[in-house]
N, C-alpha and C positions, 0 to 999 in steps of 0.2 A: 393657591390651593384653597378649596372649599373647606372651611374649618368645621362644618356640620358633618363632613364625611371623612375627616382626617383620622388617621389611627395612631395611637401611641404604643407602640409595640417594642420600641427600645427599652432595655433595662434603664434604671434611672441614671446611673453615672454616665454612661454613653450619650444618653439624650442631653445632658447639660454641658458636655465637654465642648460641643461645637457651637459657636455664636450664631451660625446662618440659619438655624432651625427657627420655623415660625412658632408662635406661642403654644398652638394645640400641640406640636411635638415635643415642646419643651416640657409640658405639663406631663409628669411621668405617671405610668399605670403601677398600680400595686403588685410588685413582684415578691412573692414569699420567700423566694431563696436568697434576697440580697437585704431586705429591710425588716427589723424586727417589729416595726409597727404593724406589719400586715400578718402577724401571727396572733391570732385571737385566742387569749387564754381561755381555758376551759370555763372558767367561772363567769366569762363574760358572754359566752354564746349558749345557744339552746342546744341540749343533748340531742343527738340524731336518734337515740334509741333509749326507751324507758321500759325498766321492768315493773311489772304490776304486783304488788303486795297488798294483803289485806289482813284484817285481825284473826282470821281464821288459818292463816298460812302457818308453817312451821318456823318461821323466823323468829317467833317469841319464845321458843323452847331453849333449853340449856344447850350448852355445847356438847354434851354427851349424847342428848336426844337428836341433835343434828348429826352426829356422826353414826348413830344408829340407824338413822333413816338411810344413809348411804347404802346401807346393806339390805334395804328393803328388798323382798323377793319380788323382783320385776318378772320373772318368768310366771309366778302366780298372778300378778297384777294384770299383765297383759292378756292372759287368758280370761280374767274376769271382766276387763274392759271390752271383750268381744261377746260377752254373755247375752243370751236372748232375754234374760231376767232384766228388766228396766232398772230395779234398784240395785242389783249387783253392778250392772253396767255403769250406773251413775257413780256410786261409790267409788269404784275403781278408777273412773275418770277424775274425779275429785281428789282422789289421793294422789294420782300422778301429778295433778296440778299443784298440789300442795308441795310435793317433792321440788317442783320447778320454782316455787316461791321462796325457798331457802335463801337467806341472806348472802351466805358465802359459798361460792361455788357450787351452785345447784347442778344435778347430774344431767344437764343437757345431752350430752354425747351418749350417755347410756341409754337414755329414753329413745334417741334417735336410733341407735343400734338395735334396740329391742323392737324397733318398728312400730313405734307409738304414732308416728306422723300420720300415716293413712288412717288410722283410727280416729284421731282428733279431726282430721279433715271430714271424713264420712259423716261424723255426727254434727258437723256444721249445717247439714242438710235436713236435720231431724227437727221440722218445723213443730211438730207435734208436743216436743220436749224443750221448750225454751231454756230450762235450767241446764240441760246436757249441752245444748249450743253454747251457752254462756261459759260453761267449764271448759268446753274445747277450744272455744275462742281464746279465753284465758291462758289455757296452757301453750296455744301457738304464739300468744303475745309474749311470753316469757321466752320461749325458744328463740324467737326472732329477736329478742333483745341481745342476744349472744354475739359472738364473733361473725364475721362476714360468711364463713362456711356454715355455721349453724342456721343463719338467716337464708342462706341459699338453700339449705336442705328443706326449710318451710316452702319455699317458692317452688322447688322441685316437686314437692308432694301435691302441687296444684291448689295450693290454699288459697291464692289470692282471688280468683273469681268467686270462690265460695264465700270469702270474707266479704267481698264487695256486695255480693247478693244480701248479706246479712244487714247492709246498711238500710235496707227497706223493712227490717223486721218491725212488727208492731210493738216489740217489747224493747223499752229504751235502754236497759242495761245490755241487752245484747247487741244493740247498735253501737253503743258507746265501746264496748270491747272490741268489736269489730274495727272501729275506728282506730283504736289503740293498736291492734295488731296491724293493720295497714300502714300505720305511721312508722312501726319499726321496720317494716319490709321496704317502704319507700325511702326511709333515712339510709339504708344501706349503700345506696349509690344511683348513678344515672339509669343503669339498665332496668333495674326494677322500677323505679320511678316512672321511666317511659312506658314500661308494661302496664303499669297501673293507670296511667293516663290514657292509654290506648283502650284499656277495658272500660274506660269511663268513670274514674273515680272522682273527677273534679265535680261534676254536676250534683251528685248527692251530698258531697260536702259543703257546697255553697248553699244548697237547699236547707241544711241543718241551721245554717247561720240565720236564715230568714225565719226560721221558726222559733216558738218560745221554748227553749230547752234550758235545762240548768246549767249554771255557770261553769260546773265542773265538766260537764259534757262539752261546752263551748270551748273551753280551754283545750281539751283534747283535739278538736277539730282545728283549732288555730295552729296547734302544734304540728299537726299533719301537713297543713299549708306552709309551715316552715321548712318542713322536709322536702316538700315538693320544689321549693325555691332555692335550697341549700346548695346544690352541687352545680358547678360551673364547668365542668370539663366532661361531656359538653353540657351547657346550659339548658335549662327547660325551654320549650320552644316558644316563640313569641305568641303563636295561637293560644297555647295553653296559658300564658301569662295574660292575655286578654280575658280570659274566662275567670282567672283567679283575682285579678286587680280590683273588680267591684266588690268583692267580699273584703279584701284588705282594706280598701277605702272606708268600708263600713267599720270594720273592727277597730281602726285607729281613732274612732272617736269614743271608744268604751273607756270607762274609768277602771276596770279591773286590772290591777297591775300586772298579772301573768299574761293576760291576753294581750295587753298593750306591749309588753316587752318582746312577746313572740311576734306580734304583727310588725313590729318596727324591724325586728331582726330580719323577718321574711322579705322586707322591701329593702333592706341593707343588702342582703344576698342577691337580690335580683339587680341592685345598682351596681353590683361589681361584675356584671356581664357585658360590658361594652356600651358604647356610644348609643346603638340602637335602642337597647333596653332602656337605658336612661331616658332616651326621648319618649318612649312608650309610657314610663312611669310619670314623667313630667307632663305629658298631655293628659294623664288621668287627672290631675289636679291635686294630687296627694302630698306634693313637696311642702306647701306652706303648713300643712298639719304636722309634718315631721319636724320642720324648723321650730315650731311652737314648742314642741317637747323638749328642746334643748334648756327650757327653763323649768323643767319638772323637777319635783322634790325627791323623785327616786332616782337613785345613782344609775340603776340598771337600764332604765329607760333613757336617761341622758346619754349613756354610753352607746347604745343601740342608735339613738337618732344622730349623735354625732358621727358614727360610722356611716350611716346612710347618707347624710348630706355631704360627708367627706368623699364617698364614692361618685357622687353627682359631680363634684369639682374636678374629678380626674378626667372629666369629659371635655367637649369643645368650650371655647370661649363663651359662646352663646349660652350653653348649658350652665356654665359657672355664673354668667351674668344673672340668670334667673334666681339663683340662690341669693345673690347679693341684692337684688332687687326687692326681695321678700324680707330683707332686714336682718339676715342670719348674723351678720357680724357684731350686731349690738349684744349679743348673747356671750361674746368671746372675752370681754374683760373678766367676767365671772368665772368662765371655764379655764382661763390662763391663770387665775389665782386659787383654783380648787385644790384642796389638800391632797387629792389622789394623784401621784405622779402619772398614773397611766392615762389619766384624763387630759392632764397638761400636754402630754405627748401626742394624744390624738388631736387636741386643739391645734397645736403647732403644726402637725402634719397637715391638717386641713388648711392653715394659713400658707403653708409651703406650696400648695397647688393654686392658691390664689395669686401669690407673688410670681407665679410661673406664667401668669396670664399677660393681658395687655397692660400699658400703662394705666389705663382708667381703673383697672381692678386693682392694681399696686397702690394707686392713690386712694382707694377706698379703704385699704387696710391702714394706710397712713393717717387718713383723715379720722378713722375709728380710734386714734391712739392706741394702736395694739403693738406697734413696733418697739416701745420700750418694754413691754413684757416679754417679747420674743427674745430681745437682747438680755433680759434678766434670766431667762432660762438658757440662753446660750452661755452665760457666765456661771450660773449656779445650780442649774437643772441636773436631775441624774442623768447619766451618760446617754441612754437612749433618746431622751427629750433634747439634749444638747445637740445629737445628730440631726434631729429634725430641726431645730432652730438653725443649724448651720445651712441645711438645705433651704430653709426659708430665706435667709439672708442671701445665699448664692443665687437662688433664682432671681430675687429682686435686683441683684447687680447685673443680671443678665436682661431681664425684662424691663426694668426702670429707666426713667430718663436720668440725666446728669443731675437734675436738680433733685429727684428722689434719691439718687445715691448719695447726694450731699447730705441729705436729711439724716440718713442712716449713721453717716460719720459724725454728725453733730451729736448723735444719740450715743456716742461712745462705743461703737461696734468694734473697733479696731483691737482693743485689748483682749476681749474674749475670743475673738477669731485667732489672734496670734497665740492665745494660751492654748488652744486645741491642737496647734500644730505638733505639740509634743506627745500626743496620744499615739498608742501603737496601731490603732485602726486606721489602715491605708485609706479607706474611703473617706473618712471625716477629714483627714489630711488633705486629701485632693479636693474635697468641697470647700474648705476653707482657703486653700491656696487659690482656686478658682475665683473666690469672693475677692481676695486681696488683690488679685491680678486685675480683676475687672474694674474695682475701685480706682486703683493706680491708673489704668488707662483712661478712664473717664475723668480724671482730675487735669484741670487746667494747669498750664506751667506755673501760674502765679501762686497757685496753691499746693503743688507738687512738694515744695520743700517742707511745708507744716506737716504734710501727711507722712512723708518719709521719716521725718523726725519723730512723729508719734509712734511709728512702727518700730523705729529704733529704741526708743527710750522705754517701750513697754516690753522689750525683749524679743520682738518679733524678728528683727534682723538676725540675731543669733540663730534662732531656730530655723529660719529661712536658709542660712548658710549651712547649718547642719544637715538639712534635709538634701543638700546637694550630694550627700553620700548614701541616700537611701536606696534600698534594694529595688523598689519600684520604679520603673523607668519614667512613666509620666510624672511622677512626683519629683524626681531629680532633674529632669528636664525642665519642668515649670520653675523650679526653685532656682536653677541657673539663670533661666530666662529673666526672672524678676530681679534678680541680683544684677545681671548684666545690663538690663535696661533702666533700672531706676536707682541702683545704689552704687554702681560702679563710678569711681573717681574720674575715669576716663571718658565717661558718658557726656558729651557736650550738650549745650542747650539747644542747638539746632535739631539734634535727632530726637529729644525729648519733645520739642514744639511740633515736629512732624507727626509724632504718635498722638498727641494729645489735642491736636488743633480743632478737632471735630468731634466734640462729644455728642453721643447719641440722645437727641432730644427731638421732639416733634415741633418745637419752636425754636428756630435758627437764632432767635435773640436772646434765648435763656443763657446767661453766663453763669458758669459754675463758679460760685463765691461762697465760701464757708460762712455759715451763719445768717445767711439770706435765703428766705423761702418765699415761693410764690404762693400768696393765699388765696389765689383765684382759680386753684385746680378744681376741675370739675368733678363732682360727685355722682355717682350713678343714681339715675332717677328710680326712687323706689316705687313708682307707679307702673313701671314698664314691664313686669314680668307677665308670664303665661297664667292667666287666671281663669282658665277653662273650668267649668264645672262638671263634675263627673257624677252622673247619677246612678245610684244603686237600684 
């Protein structure tokens, strides 16, 4: 199979249950329905929609004032908003915008019902009155920051092309407000995103980045780029990504924290859209810049960078190798010891995709001395981190050589694996059973007794015996098989010898002997990555 084109479409558990799959198939995709690591917490991601408030909004008034504002005479206000008198018209639109800037439960639906949307959209065209354009764009921004139905109402009022037109306004505040409104519309989902792209939203956004604009304006532009990259069902087109990537490559060199966080999340979202998208971003030359951000002092940036390169290593072995070639593993001793559990979990998740690769990649993790930290998380981490650590070890027992599997046994992986067999989570039980079963099958007959004794003495045998009564068919069948093959007093030496006489290893002379490791295992060449320069 051509690893560059292979697809990893199976859920993770199914992918690792069968040993005959190649490394690309074994490395799992991120499936939001099965693994909690794939659920990004709200404080770790960039909000899709933002409400714009300012000092003159009604947000700073008392609770009584806010309630009074709810009963503002909208009949009178809508009449004034249509007035031929520019002052009356402006004051009415501004009053409506202030209503939409209330902190709690702004009357979005009421203003929609009173047909304010066509009024706001019409005033976007009043080039002779930039203040009115600004207020109208602001009002639309806050309506579009609501739920999907409210956002769609703005789109149905045909606001999008008129907002796009304002990106060419000579007034910076009008341009910036239009950018914000467009960001809320694009952030609602793929349909409005694709419509905005069809209308030509990317070109003026990229042009803003090339100009000398205030950093606050640039933050808004970067946030809109995040929303363009955010959705993956379906993902943004490869053609559009080609237009956006130069801007992201430029922005990732910025020192502003907000811009850097947003830019890195934009890349992380794109890298979660399949191997073809991963390759396009690799070819842009931006991956080394993302890897360096793993050492940043700002936690939000490290989190985004870790998710981004974690998505790269869900790709092919070749794509994974590029990350290793650029020295990513050097940052992981620090990440695995970070005080934040969520960062530990992401770091172990990343490594679990490395250990699902080929034996050279497994060896890179071993040579980086990361296995002891993984085993520590397997034993003492919070439950979600333990699950990722179990995957990391289980993947290694499938992808690794007999000698590599021997190494993790010498690092005392057996007790924590056995410990997790008493969890209620069927998935982690299955993963740990897979790991133990693989280790047993890879062990030579001369070392099998020591291994089975260790499993028995740490309480693992009792737990495996108990699992023969588990309600999950796969769990009780595998438990029975382990007991029958490796712990039954009736098992004769010949049958064990037949099972274990050919350990999986690239070197047939490698003997599985506890405590003896080959110090000459090759480490990936750190100079062999894709170093293509991407010019902005």
